[in-house]
N, C-alpha and C positions, 0 to 999 in steps of 0.2 A: 863347563868349563873346557879350556881349549890343552891340549896336551900335544908333547912331542914336535916340537920345531926342529928341525935336524940341525946339525950342527954348525954348517957350514951356511944355513942361513942365518943361526945365530952369531956367528962371527959378521957375519956383512950386515944385519939389519941394523938400522938406527932412525929411528924418526927425526932428529936433528936434535942437539944440545939441550936438556935440561934447564930452560931457564926461568928464575923466581919472578915472571910477569901478572900472574896472575893479580886483574883487576875485576873491582867490583861488579863491573858491565861487561867486560872484554875478556877474553883468555884464549892465550893462542897456546895451546898444547902442545908441547913438546920432550913428554914424556920417553924415554929410551926404549924403543924394542928390542934392540942385542940381546936383551936379557931376560925378553920373554919365553918365556916355554909351559904351556900349561893346556889344562883345556876345556871343550866347551863343552858343557856337562847340562843346560839348561836345554831340555828340551823332553826328558823322561818318560812322565808316568800317564799312562793309557787310561787309566782309571784312578777315579780318585774322590775322596768323600767330600761334598760343597764347604768349603772355606772360605768361601770370597768375603771379603771386609768393606766396608765402605771409607769412600773417602774423608777423610777430618773436614771441618767445614771452612768454607771460604775464609769466616770472621780467624778462626783459630790459624789457618795459614798465613794469612796478614801478621798476625801478633806475636805468629813465632820468626820473624823475619826479623834481622840484625842489620846494618850496613856491611859488616865482615863475613856475615854469614846468610847461606841463603839454605831455610828449610823448608822441602818439599814431601811433601804429603805420598804415602804408598799406597798400593792396591793390591791384596793378597788373595792371586786367583785359585781357582782348584788345584791346578798343579801345585801349588801351596811355594808360586814362586812368585817376591817382591816385583812389582813392577811399576814405574814412573811414569808421569806424562810429559813428553819433550816434543821438540817441534825442530826438527831438521830442513834446512832451507827454507823454511818458513810454512812446514807441511806438521801435522800432529802425526805424533809417533809415541807406540806404547815399548818402554824399553826396560828387560827385567834386570834387576840389577843382582849382579853375579858376583860375588866377593872370589868364585874359584876361576874366571876366567880374566888372565894378566892384561889383555887387547877385547878393546870394544869394538861389536862387529854388529852388521845389519845383515837382515835377510837377504836371500838371492833375490827372491820374487820380487823386493821391493826395492830396488837397486835404480829403476827407473823412476820409481815414482817418487822419489827422494833426490832425482837430478843428483847422484852421485856423479864425479867428474873420475876420471883415467887418471891414472899417475903418469906422470909427461916423462919423455926420453932423457927432459933434462932436470929431472928430481936424481936427489941422492937417496930417496924412497924406493925401494924394491916392488915391481910390481906383482908378485907374486909370492907368498908364504907357505910353506908345506904345515902340516897340521895333520897330526893322526896319519900320516903316513900319502897325504891327496894335498895337491896344490888347491891354494885359494886367492882368488886377486884381493891386491889391494885397491883403494878405492879414498876420494875423500871427498868430505862432507864442507862445503863451503860455511859453513853454519851449524853449527848443533844448540841448539838454547835449551836450560835447565833453569825455569824461572826465569831470573833476572840474570842470570848467568850463563855469557855465551861463549861459547868452543869457538876458535878462528881456522879454517882448515884443517881439520879435525879428521887424522887417517882411520881410518873403519877399515877389517877384515870382513868380504862378504862371502857370507856360509849358507848352507840350507840349513834351516830349522823345521826341512818339513815334520818331524816326528812331534816337533811342539802345535805346529799348525793343524795337523791331522786331531790331536788329545784335544786342544782346543774347540775344534768343529765338535768331537764329539760330547764333550761337555756343556756347549752350545753358551762360550766364552770371547772375549774379547783375544784376538792373536796376536802376539808380541811381534814387534817388527825389528826390533833386534836386540842386546845388549849392551850392560855399560859394565863396564870391567877396570883392573886397577888403572891401565892406565890414563883415567879421571879419577877416580876411587884414592891414588896415592898422593896425587899434587894437591889434591884440594882440602889432605885430610882430612877426609870426609869420616862421619859418625852415622851412621850402621844403626839402628834403633828396630831390632826383628819384631819384636812385638807391640811397640805402638806404633809400629810402622810409619817412621819419617826417616828420612835419607837429609843430614847438615853437612853441605859442602862449604867450606872457607876460601872464600872468596880475596882476602888479601891475606899475605902472608908472610904480611909484615904486623901482623896483630899476633901480642903475645898470647898463649892459652888457646885452652881447647872450646870446643862446641859451647854456649851456655844450655843451659836448660835441662840439664841430665845430673837427676840427684844418683849420687853410685851409693850410697850408704846400703846396708844391708846384700851388696855384692860382691862376689866372689871375683879377680883380676885374675885372670889369666895370661901369661906374657905366650904372642904371637911369632913365630919363629919364619921368617919372608926368605924364601926358597931363592937363588937366582934366577928363576922363572917368573917371580911376581906371585907363586902361590901361599896359602896361609897357612901355616901348622901349628897343632896344639898337642902338648905332649899329656898324656892321659894311657889308663889303660882298661883292657879288657878281662873283668872277671882274675883283676889280679896281673895280667902280665903288660909288662911296660910296651907300648903302644902311640903312636902318632897318629892325628889325624887332622885331614884337609877341612880346613872351615869354608862348606861351600853353600854360600844362599841360592846356588843355582841347582844345586841336588836338592830332589821333594822330597826326600827323606834321608836319614842316617842309613847308610851304606858302607857294611865289610867284605872286605874281599873274601873271596870264598876260598883259596888258598889258608888264608888267617885262620879261617871261623874253622877248616876242616883240620888243621895242625888241633886246634884248641881244644877238638872232638865234642863240639858244640853240635847238638842237631838241628836240622832244619826240615823245613816243611816246604811244600810250593805254594805256590799263588798265580791270582792271572795277572797280575802287576806284569811291566815289561817297562825297561829303562835305555836310553842309546845316548850318544854323544854326536859330535859333529864327526862326519867321515865315517863313522862305526856303526855294523848295523845293531839291529835291535836284541837286547841279550832279557832272557827270563832272569826276571826276579825271586828269589826263596827269601823265606824266613827266619830267624831263630832270636830264641829268647836269650837275653844275656844277663846272668843274674848281677853285677854289679859291671856294671859302664860309669866309670871317672873322667871328668876334663878336668884338668889341674886338681882344685881339693873337693871339687865340685862329684859327689857320687849320686850316681840314676840306677836306681835299686828295680830291678825287675822289666826291662825295659825290650821293649821287642824292633827289631831291626830290618832292613833289607840285606840279602846276602847277594852279590853278584863277582864276575870276576874281573877284576880292578885290570890285569893285565892288558897295556896297548893304552890306557890311559894314565899310568903313574910308570913313570921310566926313571932312569939314571940310579937303578938297585934301591930305591926308596921301601920298593916292599918287602925287601929283605935284608932291610938296615937293621942298624941298633942302635935306638927301637927300632921296627919297622915302622911304616904304613898302613895301620890297616884299614885305613876307609876315610869314608868324608862323614862329617859333621853337618847333620844337614837341616832342612828347615825346618823340622816339627819341632828338633830339642830348640835351636835357635829361638823357636818361636814360645816355646813350654815355659822355657827357662829364661825368659826375657832376656834372650841375646843381648848386646850391644857389641859392634863391631868399631875400635876407635883404630880407623886407619895412620892418624898421625899418633897418638902415642905405641901402635902395634900392641892392642891389648885387646882381648875379647873380655865383656864383663857376662856373667853370668849368676843367677841366682838360683 
């Protein structure tokens, strides 16, 4: 996730006006960045159990595609991130699908490889934006292709994903080249199935209805609140205490804010895990056992979660709001409870 664009940047930053010109083959992406204030958290686990998933077969992928929708198989990494195959300016790339990142990003050390271009002086786009107290450059991908869907002249933030890279090397797995964020997921009315490992993008906005192929019987629908910074929040509770959680597929696990856990007098223990976010140092992760964690009407009993300090990541008083943002709803709950995030209807489905 990406957090804390400064207020001046928020006022002046805009990708161009959002126009509904999504087409089955080529998309010019004009999702506004003026309101994007979030955090890139996708990078954080240094040690994790192996849970790498296999890609669906090519036959399954072909039959899942419809003219108005693009269905993309995902790989689950050992860091518990959902990763999609893409092509940037014709070159293959692995991109993490991060519901906690309002803006898509490319790794700093991959900028030249993907032949990203600089923002010109005549452009209305800013050359840099501030993330978590530091400035990052903005670049342009001439074409970002996801299956048969092409995003033309796509602005991306260039960020240091060094922590994710180091973790991938330790786990002997494929390094990610960047992040797909809300600037792609919202305009395409994406449906992200976290357990099946499937991302469906709507390529024709004139088509009425949601993506096909999802049987929602047996699921509980949880409304998603979208902040001005295009972060996704759901209502819930921790041991009966009302709280909100950010829906964050970029977080390897569900993480609660340390101060909230202390206030609830919940015991924690040390671990060998650590996590990090863009432009922020690594932080130690403690573990707490939650008697009952509720997301909407779904109750999760006896759940162990990570505990870190979320100051610096979640701003605007949300950590002390009413109800407060208590933490991040991460990849392990979304996977185990068959989470489906519908960006079109702004609904989270859980079993």
